[in-house]
N, C-alpha and C positions, 0 to 999 in steps of 0.2 A: 596336296602342298602346292602345286602349280597355280591352282586358284588363288590361294591365300597370297601367293608372291604377287599375282599379277594385280589382284585388287589393291593391295597395300601399294604397289609401285604406282598404280595410276591415282590413287588417293593422294600420295604424297607429291606426285607431279603437279596436279591441279592445286594442291594446298599452297604450294608456293605461289604456285598460281593463286433494406432486405426485408419484406414479408417472409414468414417462415411457414413454410407448407409442411405439416406434419407427414412423415412416412406413413402409409396405411389410410390416408384420407383419398378420397376420389376427387379432390377439387383439382389436382394436377391434371386430370384427364378432361376437364370441362374447359380449359384453355385451348386455344388455336395452336395445334401442333401441326408440322409440316414434315415431309421428308423430302430431301434434295438428293438426287442420286448423280454424282460425277463419275468419271471414268473408272477410278480407283477407290473410291469411298462412298460409303452410305451415310449421309447426315439426316438427324432428325433433332427436332428441338422446338421450344416455344419462343424463341427469337424471332426477330422478322426475318422474311424471306432474303432481303439483302443482306442482314448480318449472317445468316447461315450460309449464303452463297460466298461472302467473303471469306469465311473459315475455309469452305471448301476449295477456294482458289488458292489460298495460301498453303494448304496441304499439298495440293497438287503442283504447285510451283516448287515446293522443297522436293518432293519425289522426282520431279522431271530434272531439277539440277543435280540430286543425287544420282539419277541413271546416267547423266551425262560424264559425271566424274568417275562412276564405278562402271565403265563401260562393257566389262564382261560379267557384270553381276546382274541378276534379275532384279529390278527396283520394285518389285512386288512382293510382298509378304505372301507365302502361301496360306496364310490365316487371313480371312476377311477382317475388315476395320470397319466398325460402326462407331460414328462421331455423334454425340450429344451435345447440342448447343443451347445452353441456358440463357434466357434474356438478361439476367442479372445475377448478382452474388446471392440474393435472397432466395431466387429459385433455385439455385444450384446447391445452397446449403444443405437441405434435407438428403442430398444424394452422394455427398463426400465421404470418403473413409473416414473412420472414426480414430481419434488418438486420445487414450486416456478417457474413452467414453463420449467425447465431444467431436463434432465435425472438424477435421483438420483444417488449418489455415492455409489454403492454396487455393489458386485461380484456375487450376487445370491439372489433370492427371492423365496417365497412359497406364491402362489395367490389361496386361497381357493374359492371354489364354490359349489352350491347346486347340480349341475350335473357333474362336473369336477373340479380336482384341477391341477394347473399348477406349476411345478418348472421349473425355468429358471435360468441358470449360464453359467459361461464361463470355458472352461477347461484350460485357461491360469491362473494360480495361480499368484497373486502378493503378496501385503502386507497383503490382507486380505482371510481368508479361507471361501470361500462360503457356505461350508457344515454346519457351526454353526447355521446360521439362518435356513437353510433347515431343518436340524434335529429338531430344536427347534419347527419349526412349523409342522413337521411331527408327532411329539409327540402329538400335539394338535390334529391333524387329526385323529390319531389313538385312543386316548382316548375319544375323544368327542362322537365316535360311539359307544363306549364300556362301559361307566359308567357314573352316574350321575355327573355333573359338581363339580369339586373341588373348595375350596375357591380360589379366584384369586392369593393370594400370594403363596399358595402352587401349584396350576397349573402352574403358571410362573416359580417358583422356580425349580420344577421338570424338566420343558421343558429345561431351562437353565443347570441343572445338566447333562441332557442326550446330550445336543448340543456339549459335548466336546468328544464326541465317537470318538475313534481311534482304528485301527486295526495294530498290529505289522506286520512285513514284512512276518513272516512265516504263516500269516492268521490264526493262531490258538490262539492267545492271543488278548484280548480286554481291553482297559483301559476306565474306566468311571469316571466322577466326578472331572477331573483335574482343578485346580484353574483357574478362568477366571481373568487374570490380569488386565484388563481394570475395572472390577468390584471392585478389591480390591483397586486399586489406587483411583478410584473415590470415593468410600466409606470413605476412609481415610482423604479426603478432605471436605467432606459434613456431615452434621448433619443428623443422622439417624432418621427415624420416630419412634415415640413411638410404642411398639409393640401392645399396645391396638388400635392404629389406623391403623397399618398395617393390622392388623386382620379383622378390619372393612372395609376395602377397597372393593368396588364392582365395576363393570363394569361402572357405572355412576360416579364414584369418580373421582375428578379433579387429584389425584395421579396416576390414571390409564389412563387418557386422555392427560392432559395437558403436552406438551413438555418439560417445565421447570421442572415440579414435577416427571414424569414417569421414569425418569433416577435413581432416589434413590429408587423408588419402585421396580423397576426390580433387580437393583443390590443387594438390601437388602434381596428380596424375595429369590435370588439364595444364598446369604450368610447364611441365617437362615436355609434354607433347607439343605446345605451343612454342616452346624455345628450340627444340629440335627440327621442328618444321620452318619456323620463320625467323628466329632469333640468329644473331650473328651472321646475317646475310645467307642464312640458310647452309652454312657450311658442314654443319653436323648431320644434315638431312640424309645423305647416302649413306652415312655410317648407321644412322636409326634403321634403314631399310635392311642392311645387312644384319644388324643385331637381331631384328626381329625374325627374319629368316633363319639364322642360327638357332635361336631359341624353339622355333617351330620344328626344326630337324631334331631336336633332342640334345643340343650342345650345352655342356655345363654353363651356367650364367657368367660365373666369375671369370672363366678362361676367355669366354667369347666376348665379354666386355672389354678386357685389356687388349685383346688381339684386334678388335674393331674400332674401338674409340682411341685406342693407342695412348691411354692415361690411366689415372688412378680414378678411384670414385670420388676421392676428396677433390680432385680437380674439377670434375663436372658438377659436383654438388656447389662448389664456390661460384661457378659460372651461372648455374641456376639462381642461387641466392642473389647475385649482382642483378641478374634479369629481372627478378621479381621486384627489386628495389627501383627500377626505372621509373621515369616519369610518363612515359608513352610506349606504345607496343605496335607494331606492325600488324597489318591484316591484309586481306587479300580480296581483290576485286575481279569479278568475272563480267565480261560484257557480252551479250548476245546481239545477234542481228535481228531478231524477232522479239515480239513481246512474249512474256511468259504468262499468257492469258487462257483461262479455261471456263471461263463463266458461261460461254455459249454452249457448252458440251452438257450444261446440266439439267437435269428434268426435275420439276417440282410436282408434288401431289399432297393432298391433305391426308393426315392421319386419322384414322377412327380412335375413339377412346379406347377401345380394347388393345389396339395396336400401341397406343401410347403407355397404358399400363404394363403391357408386355416388355416393352424397351426399358422402362424404368425398373422393373421387378428384376429382369434378367441381370442388369447391371448391378443392383443391390446384392443380389445373389453371389456375384463374383468379386465384390469388395468385403466379404466376409459379413455382409448383413442379411443373411440367409432368411431369418424370420420375418423381416420386413419385406423383402423381396418376394417370398412366397405368397404373401398377402396380396400384392399387386398382381402377380401371375394368376391366382385364383379368381381375383376380380376379372381379370382379361378373358378367362375362359367362361367365366359366367355370362359375361357380355357377348362373347362369339365362341360357343363351343367347338367350332370348326377351326378356330385360329391354330394351325399346327405349331409354328415356333412357340407359342404359351406353353401348349401341352408338353412340347419336347423340352422346353426349360424346366417345367415342373418334375418331368421324368429325371432330368439330369440332377437337379437339387435332390430328390429322393434318392437317386443313386449314391449320391455323395453322402448322404446320412446312412447308407447301407440298408436303405427300406426298398428292398428289389421287388417285391411283389407290387408295391405301389408305382415304383419306377416303371415296370414293365406295363402296367395298365395305361399310365399316362402315354408312354411311347407308342403302344400298340394304337392308341387313339389318335396320336399324332400321325403315324403312318397311313392310318384309314381316311384321316382328314384331309391330308395333303401331301401326296406321294412325292411332291417336289422339294421337300425338305430333306436334305441329305444327312444332317445332323440326327434327326429323328432315326433314320436308318441305322446310321453308325452307332448310336448310343442304345438302340434296341438290340443290335449283335452284342455289344459288350455286356449289357444287362443279363442277356441269355447265358452268358458265360458266368457271371457274379452270382446269379441265383443257385448255382449247383457248387460253385467253388469259392471258398473264401480267399482273401487278398494273399495269405500266405501259405496257402494249401499246395502240397506238390502235386503237380499235374502232369501225369504220363499218359493220359488218355481222356478223350472227350466222348459222350455217348454219340452215336451216329445221327440220330434225329436232331440232337441240339446243334451239332456240326452243320449239317444241311440247312437248317434255319439260320444260323449265323452266317454262312457263306452267301445265302439268298439275300439277306439284309445288306451285307456290305457289296454285293454286286449291285444292288439297287443305288447305294450310296456312290459307288464308283461312276455309275451311268449318269448321276445327277451332278456330281461334282468330281470330276476326274483329276483335278489337280489338289485334292485335299488329301494330304499324306497320312494322316492318321489311320485312315481306312486301310491302306496297304501294310501298314505296320501291324495292325490288329489281325489282318488276313495272314501275315506272316508267322504271327504268334501261334494262330491256330494250327498251322501245319507243324510248328516246332513242338507244340503239345501233344499232338496225335503221333508225331513221328512218321506221318505219311505224306507222300509227293513232296519231300524237302525241296526238291529243286523249284517246285512252284512258289514255295515260301521264300526261298531265296530271291527269285525274281520280283516278287510282290515287294519286298523290302528294299530291293535295289530301286524299284519305282518310287518308295517314299524318299529315300536319300537322294535320287535325282531331282526330286521336286524341293526338298530342304537338306542340302548337304551338311548343314551344320548341326544337325541333331544327332547329339551324342546316344541317345537311347536308340535310334534306328540302327546305328552301327553296332551298338551291343546286341541287338536282336540278330542281325546278320552273322555276327561272329559265333552266336550260340547255334545258328542254323548250320553253319560251316562245321561246327564241332560235332554237332549230331551226325553229319555226314562223314565225319573223319577225314575233312579235307583241311588239315592243320595248317599248311602254308597259307590258304586264303583266310582262314581265321586269325592266323597270326598278322597278316597284312591289315586286317580290319582293327586289330587289338592294339597294335604298337603305338598309332598315333594317340589312342586314348589313354594308354599308360604313361604316355610321355607328357600330355598337357591337356587332359580332360578338364573341362571347366567345373564339373560337379565331382567333389572329392569321392563320393561313394561309386561313381562309375570308374573313376581313376584306379581305385582300389580293386574293383572287381576285375578290370582289365589286367592289372598286374597279377592277380591271382590266377586268372585264366591262362596268361602267358607261361607262368611257371607250371601249371598243370599240364599245358601242351608239351612243354619240354620234359617233363616227367612221364607222361604216357609215352611219348617216343622213345625215351630212353629205356622204359619198361618194354615196351615193344622190341627194341632192338636187342634187349638181353633176351628175350623168349625166343626170338627167330635164332639167336646164336646157339642157345640151348637145344632147340629142336634139330638143328643142323647137326650138332656134335653127337646127339643121341642117335641119330639116323646112321651116322657115319660108325659109331662105335658098335651099334647092333650089327652092322655088315662084317665087322672085323672080328666080332665074337668078344670083345674086350668089355669089361664091366662098365657100364654108363655112369658118368659123373652126375651127381645129384645137381638139379638146376639151383643157381644162385638164388638167394631171396630178393623180393622186390627191392627197388632202390630206397635207401633211407629217405624218409618223409621230412623235408625241411619246413621250418616254420615260416609261414608267409608274412604273419604279423605277430607283435610280441602277444604271448600267451601260451596257452598250456596244451597238451595233447591227452586224449584217452583212447584207449584201443579196447574193443570188445564187440558185443552183439547188440545191434539195434533192435530193441524189443517193441518199441510202439511210438508213434508220432501223433501228439495231441494238436489240434488246430484252434482252439478257443484260447482267447487271451494271447494272441501271437501263435507261435509254435514251439512245442516242448518236446524234447527228444529225450528217451529213457534207453539207456545204455547198461548192458551187464557186463562189467568188467572184472573178470576173476570171480572173487566171492562178494564183490560189491555190486550195488545197482545205484547209478548216478543219473541226474537229470540236468538237463541245459535248456535254457528258455531264451527267445529272442522275440522282442515286439516288431521287428522289421524281418520277417522271413524271407522277403525277396531278395535280401543282400546275402543270403547263405548260399554258397557254392556247392553243388552235388556233382561229384564225378565218379564213375564207375571205371575200375580196372579189370572187371570180370568179364571174360568172353561172353557176349550176348546181353551184356548189361546187368544190372542189378534186379531187374523184374520190376513189376509194378509196385511202386511205393505211394500209398495213400494215407490219408489220416486214420489212425486207430491202431489196433495190433499188428505186428508185421509177422506173418508167419509163411514159411519160417524165417526166423531172425537172421539178419545179415550182417557179416562181418565188416566192421568199419572202423576207420581212424577218423576222430573229430578233432580239429583244432578249434580252439575256443580262448575267449577272454576270461580271466578268473573274475568271479564276483568279489567285490569288495564288502558286501554285506554278510557279516559272519551268520547272521540269523536267516539268511535266505535258504530257500529249499532247493535251490540251483547251484551247481558248482561254477557256472558261468554262461557266457552268451556264445553259442556256436557261430563260427566263421566258414568252416568248410567241413563237408561230410563226405570222406572218400570210402568207396565200397572196394574192399580188397579181397584177395584170395583167402579163404578159410573156411573152416566148416560151418554149414548152416545147420541151425537147431531149431 
């Protein structure tokens, strides 16, 4: 929370302050391709060396200014960034994302990933500036690793604000926050969202996802941030900072708005509408003593044809053009069988197709070809896990030999790239799955969080490790921020569910302890012992139903299917997302090992589920939580 406050405070302080090359052909590799490595970026491309260097300088300038504004933030994404610079739009076209089966009309894009981020653009500027979308997404990449997620309207508004970054020709002066004409003209023609609704939008909202609605959301988010930062002589700026901090602390939106802005929604909505109707808008200028120049720090080298095929193929795989991308990667390894990154990329692509044997073969070859590729080691460890466990399978143990191989691969990955956070998170998961040396698992995940504090999935792994240790206070501390404002709705729901589970476990334990003390006392006095009270009533965490009975079997093909014998009936529940189901045990010593197949002996459970809307379905619904409770095992 302190990091969030300090980052925002500093940010706001300074703010006022065509030939068509068909994919699959080898012709792209016969051109002259270069690699240019700057301090923070790897750039490759078929543009001239001068143009590639110019792109590198521009990105380094933006990163440098960002680091000066966000002084307490690491201005380095934990994920490496590769930039591909095409000489013109014709060369770029075959490698663009597809929209309705055709290359999208864009001059640049940012493709985020868990292991590498790609920036692709053309050095030939036409009507549109490719840097706007790249700077926007780069802000997200930087802030996602360094702070808790901001509310979507603020997150997108700030990213749009910084997307207008410009450097004067003397390279000493920077302009931020210039008006975005498209947003202004669009908002003048559209009905604005009520501010109460804008503040409530999350990642699952239609305004954030549906093409017909998201235009207003993005444009209005930019306009509101711009107005609160720079409009009306920045009089609203301190209120904005207090408002955001209140929301981050979990305060109700409506009450916080009225207390901090000291007005009604309608008043601020009118101010914003009047601001949008202006003829001119303020922007901010920053002047530095020295030039923002980075060209001298760059190193240039030619790329082999195999390396070129690898970069193009890897990027195509990541923009959901996997079939085409794999053709490039296969050509790369045919040209250079020892090119470890290409082998690793083929292994990763096979892994995402659930072709685990093929993935393992490619990744083993990548490790053998070049032990300096940390991604090969990381994905090799993950493939060793997925070879024996499906994505939704319940895992309470891992074979010792497999654990040893996975840990060895992860140790190698850590030695090669100690700042790559995914490795530590996977290591923590291994400890969580085996239930052994949980303290080491906690330390590993804490390391991942230290590198990338904004990653909600890491916080969720840490919370589950604490739960496995029965350290409920620590688990609650990790879960509460997620329950209040996780960016991903599924993580927010899981956090809320686990917090309720912690409360119920603590209540259950407290009642058990009271009963034990009472029984001991009555035994000493010779009185008849009072029967222990029943477990606390199970509250519904979601809209849905409950079924109580014996868990007879778990089937793991086509998602996960639970078979429950409830009285004289047998019912089934199915989910296509087993990882979202919460499993909790109230039984001393746990529920035992639960794996796919028959459960012998059957376990007494209470299952919370969403009812099926299909009357012809063989399943009564989708399970949300499975709780193992005291009862006879049969």
